[in-house]
MARPA-715009 format. One record per residue (C-alpha): residue in three letters; y negated, x, z. Coordinates in steps of 0.001 Angstrom, whole numbers, padded with zeros to 6 digits, always signed. Each point is the difference from the previous one (the first is absolute). Layout:
// residues N
ALAYXZ
...
***
This chain:
// residues 325
MET-008826-005743-025076
SER+002673+001725-001956
LYS-001875+003330+000071
MET-000437-000280+003788
ILE+003844-000651+000381
LEU+000843+002863-002281
ARG-002375+002410+001843
GLN+001478-000967+003404
LEU+003575+000476-001315
LEU-000966+003487-001246
ILE-001504+000681+003475
LEU+003156-001264+001629
LEU+002200+002176-002248
SER-002027+003122+000565
SER-000273-000591+003740
LEU+003811-000337+000269
VAL+000545+003125-002014
ILE-002374+001990+002185
LEU+001818-001407+003044
THR+003303+001198-001381
PHE-001507+003493-000516
PHE-001040-000044+003654
THR+003333-001195+001311
PHE+001949+002343-002239
GLY-002170+002857+001404
LEU+001026-001029+003493
THR+003661+000157-000916
LEU-000373+003698-000692
PHE-000409+000581+003686
PHE+003126-002118+000948
PRO+003243+001592+001037
ILE+002195+000692-002946
GLU+002541-002782+000841
SER-002808-002517-000002
ARG-001372+001205-003323
PHE+003307-000208-001686
GLN+000083-003759+000776
LEU-003258-000465-001886
LEU+000744+002436-002862
ASP+003683+000466-000683
THR+003036-000750+002111
THR+001696+003379-000772
GLN-002766+002524-000779
ALA-003680-000186-000622
PRO-001400+000895-003437
ASP-001701+003498-000238
GLY-003528-000760-001279
LEU-002632-002257+001650
VAL-000298-002095-003108
GLU+003727-000699-000159
GLN+000004-000719+003744
TYR-002900-002512-000451
VAL+001788-001728-002872
SER+003162-000277+002113
TYR-002103-001254+002912
ILE-001583-002763-002164
LYS+003433-001062-001252
HIS+001089-000446+003632
ILE-003043-001964+000852
ILE+000112-002337-003012
THR+003734-000734+000443
GLY-000512-000779+003671
ASP+002042+002928+001181
TRP-002253+001159+002786
GLY+002694+001748+002042
PHE+001734-000790+003359
SER-001339+000307+003489
GLN+001181+003266+001587
SER+000294-001577+003417
ARG+001418-003381-000778
GLY+001794+000612-003314
THR-001451-003178-001532
ASP-001837-000485-003373
VAL-003708+000524+000919
LEU-001388-002389-002660
LYS+002255-002833+001266
GLU-000989+000915+003565
PHE-003613-000137-000910
PHE+000282-003614-001289
ILE+001861-000909+003198
TYR-003051+001043+002167
PHE-002634-000952-002575
PRO-000192-003861+000641
ALA-000778+000636+003715
THR-002941+002244-000874
VAL-001261-002409-002793
GLU+000085-002927+002495
LEU-002020+002074+002616
VAL-002504+001207-002597
ILE-000539-003391-001577
THR-000419-001660+003415
ALA-002476+002687+001052
LEU-001898-000313-003306
LEU-000359-003745+000261
LEU-001097+000292+003608
ALA-002591+002604-000874
LEU-001386-002089-002948
SER+000063-003324+001912
LEU-002093+001563+002785
GLY-001962+002645-001807
ILE-001584-002345-002697
PRO-001383-002549+002401
LEU-001244+002702+002403
GLY-001728+001756-002811
ILE-001599-003189-001229
THR-001126-000800+003564
ALA-001547+003444+000319
ALA-001802-000312-003427
GLN-001432-003401+000911
ASN-001397+001397+003154
LYS-001208+003423-001216
ASN-001537+002155+002743
LYS+000524-002770+002593
TRP+002436+000208+002935
PRO+003055-001375-001829
ASP-000482+002525-002713
LYS-000380+002876+002529
LEU+003082-001231+001902
VAL+002194-000131-003108
VAL-001187+003405-001284
SER+000590+001625+003445
SER+003451-001589+000179
THR+000991+001193-003414
LEU-001169+003562+000870
VAL+002277-000105+003078
GLY+002923-001414-001978
TYR-000378+002526-002741
SER-000186+002920+002446
MET+002946-001096+002193
PRO+003231+002082-000396
ILE+002898-002363-000934
PHE+002561+001628+002351
TRP-002364-000445+002967
TRP-000952-003554-000899
GLY+003604-000958-000635
MET+001217+001373+003368
LEU-002950-001606+001765
LEU+000905-003380-001387
VAL+003675+000434+000876
LEU-000961+000899+003606
PHE-002231-002998+000336
PHE+001610-002830-001976
SER+003617+001040+000204
LEU+000568+001856+003254
SER-002765-001552+002203
LEU-000322-003532-001278
GLY+003436-000329-001672
VAL-001350-002209-002808
THR+001182+002074-003021
PRO+003268+001902-000601
VAL-000054+003780+000307
ALA+001990+000968-003098
SER+002217-000991-002902
ARG-000269-002921-002477
LEU+002206-002667+001732
GLY+001425-000735+003407
PHE+003541+001067+000575
GLU+001074-003583+000707
TYR-000415-001044-003689
ASP+002480+000932-002642
ILE-001748-000338-003379
ILE+001859+001162-003204
PRO-002502+001950-002139
VAL-000506-001558-003465
THR-003451+001173-001208
GLY-000672+002631+002738
PHE-003061-001847+001032
MET+000689-001286+003505
LEU-002359-002949-000106
ILE+001637-001177-003233
ASP+003549+000730+001102
THR-000391-002027+003206
LEU-001152-003005-001974
LEU+002860+000440-002530
SER+002599+000235+002737
ASP+002337-002871+000703
GLN+000186+000867+003756
PRO-001009-002830+002364
TYR-002622+002328+001549
ALA-001601+000879-003351
ILE-003412-001385+000940
GLU+000049+001705+003354
ALA+000911+003236-001688
PHE-002888-000418-002427
TYR-002497-000342+002905
ASP+001699+002932+001774
ALA-000394+002150-003117
LEU-003666-000989-000324
HIS-000364+000842+003665
HIS+001325+003498-000622
LEU-002312+000448-003017
ILE-003306-000864+001729
LEU-000628+003177+001984
PRO+000914+002630-002571
ALA-001893-001960-002664
ILE-003130+000003+002182
VAL+000303+003699+000624
LEU+000498+000742-003742
ALA-002869-002336-001018
THR-002645+001560+002314
ILE-001384+002605-002337
PRO+000121-002125-003280
LEU-001648-002802+001994
ALA-002950+002268+000820
ILE-000276+001160-003635
PHE+000218-003584-001455
THR-002633-001163+002475
ARG-002488+002698-000949
VAL+000610-000316-003750
THR-000413-003760+000205
ARG-003206+000367+002010
SER-001589+002435-002465
ALA+001137-002007-003077
MET-001310-003282+001503
ILE-003358+001460+001009
LYS-000585+001162-003541
VAL+001174-003417-001495
LEU-002034-002124+002462
ALA-003134+001838-001149
SER+000656-000871-003663
ASP-002224-002403-002004
TYR+002755-002476-000800
ILE+000733-000518+003791
ARG-003727-000802+000545
THR+000214-002420-002970
ALA+003114-001655+001445
LYS-001913-000427+003359
ALA-002941-001474-001832
LYS+002294-002487-001798
GLY+001051-001254+003459
LEU+003634+001058-000184
SER+001787-000047+003351
HIS+000080+003213+002049
GLY+003870+000134-000053
ARG+000093-000408-003767
ILE-002527+002779-000501
ILE+001821+002394+002326
TRP+003740-000683-000700
ILE-000236-000835-003777
HIS-002988+001612-001596
ALA-000633+003043+002157
LEU+003555+000905+001047
ARG+001400-000289-003486
ASN-002465+002629-001235
ALA+000555+002196+003058
MET+003766+000069-000422
LEU+000111+002866-002542
PRO-000638+002819+002445
ILE+002475-001689+002372
LEU+002642-000155-002657
THR-000567+003680-000914
ILE+000368+001056+003655
ILE+003246-001965+000389
GLY+001886+002533-002140
LEU-001248+002883+002098
GLN+000757-001706+003258
ILE+003656-000720-000993
SER+000576+003757-000084
VAL-001570+000213+003442
LEU+002258-002787+001211
ILE+003099+001732-001363
THR-001043+003354+001620
GLY-000574-001840+003296
THR+003441-001382-000023
LEU+001294+003512+000861
ILE-001534-000340+003509
THR+000042-003723+000412
GLU+003799-000364-000793
THR+000686+002788+002336
ILE-001809-001527+002892
PHE+001596-003355-000403
SER+003464+001169-001253
TRP-000608-001957-003140
PRO+002831+000699-002394
GLY-002113+000795-003102
VAL-000618+002831-002439
GLY-002473+001750+002351
LYS+002450+000273+002930
TRP+002726+000945-002475
LEU-002096+002888-001435
LEU-001057+001255+003455
GLU+003629+000080+001039
ALA+000780+001995-003160
VAL-002543+002545+001002
TYR+001710+000457+003427
ARG+003355+000362-001759
ARG-001408+002334-002693
ASP+001362-002345-002619
PHE-001828+001285-003071
VAL+001644-002333-002546
THR-001020-003014+002061
LEU-003496+001296+000349
HIS-000308+000531-003653
ALA+001146-003534-000833
GLY-002375-001567+002402
LEU-002928+002029-001205
LEU+000689-000692-003669
ALA+000700-003712+000454
THR-002985-000817+002194
ALA-002413+002100-002031
SER+001142-001760-003171
LEU-000436-003355+001724
VAL-003539+000780+001128
ILE-000988+001250-003547
MET+001321-003212-001593
ILE-001788-002187+002591
ASN-003318+001756-000700
ILE+000480-000511-003685
ALA+000659-003727+000616
VAL-003134-000283+002046
GLU-002043+001622-002778
LEU+001351-002565-002419
MET-000857-002785+002430
SER-003515+001328+000433
PHE-000471+000097-003756
TYR+001171-003631-000236
VAL-002337-001108+002775
ASN-003086+001880-001181
PRO-001542-001332-003175
LYS-002326+003000-000391
MET+003061+002266-000362
ARG+001472-002311-002622
LEU-003255-000095-002003
GLN-000026+003881-000065
GLU+003450+000066-001798
***
């Protein structure tokens, strides 16, 4: 176990170093006033090695520069928008898992039958559907035509909730306002549609991965033995089979989190969701290079750490990997 942790820590460190090489290389193309913020406040060192050392010092100390268009500290600004994105990504991930795993199990149990063909066809459509088109279609239907979901933002204008954690669902429950419960349901109401849009592609991926893993597991000898012992169908599927099919699902979660974070750029723009994705897209329009650098470095670092955590979780779940150590 200790060897695995040490190996993953080394991978994490090397990945972060490579990331800083990449982001430092991007700063070479920034305007000179933007580069000075990330290197030296008065004048940049001459050599690339000296510039990189100065750059790392700024990153480690948290001095990531100031927004050229807003004049605010970009690292502090990132953490202001970050909770909204995390709330949206977690909701979309939970939605994709809660629907994708049962659909994959259903398809595996009915291999080559009409439920299986329906699920596979639906996942192909969901995976191929452009997010921006799907999002606008849902807005037109549910928000503008039926009026059952809000069009944009995280909370209705009639509610005044003081931010504590930055997570709107939590802040509404922590609020001492008399309408706190109503505000919570309103925040949940605002979250539903963007979460569905963002979860569409991961939902298709989780469904197909679960289906493939379950088909393989259901054909194993120990499943046939469990059936011969007279164990209930639910126990065989949800305890014995699913537990052994979870490894590829856990592995794909780390990859899909990066897909979800990438998808927030479009989803947050469509629904005016005040998160990191919308913040970065606005920085592109304003040509705010310091903000773009901070967003890229912070989100990429987060994705790397999440993937390392998933690898450690997979190692803990899979006994075969532990025996190989």
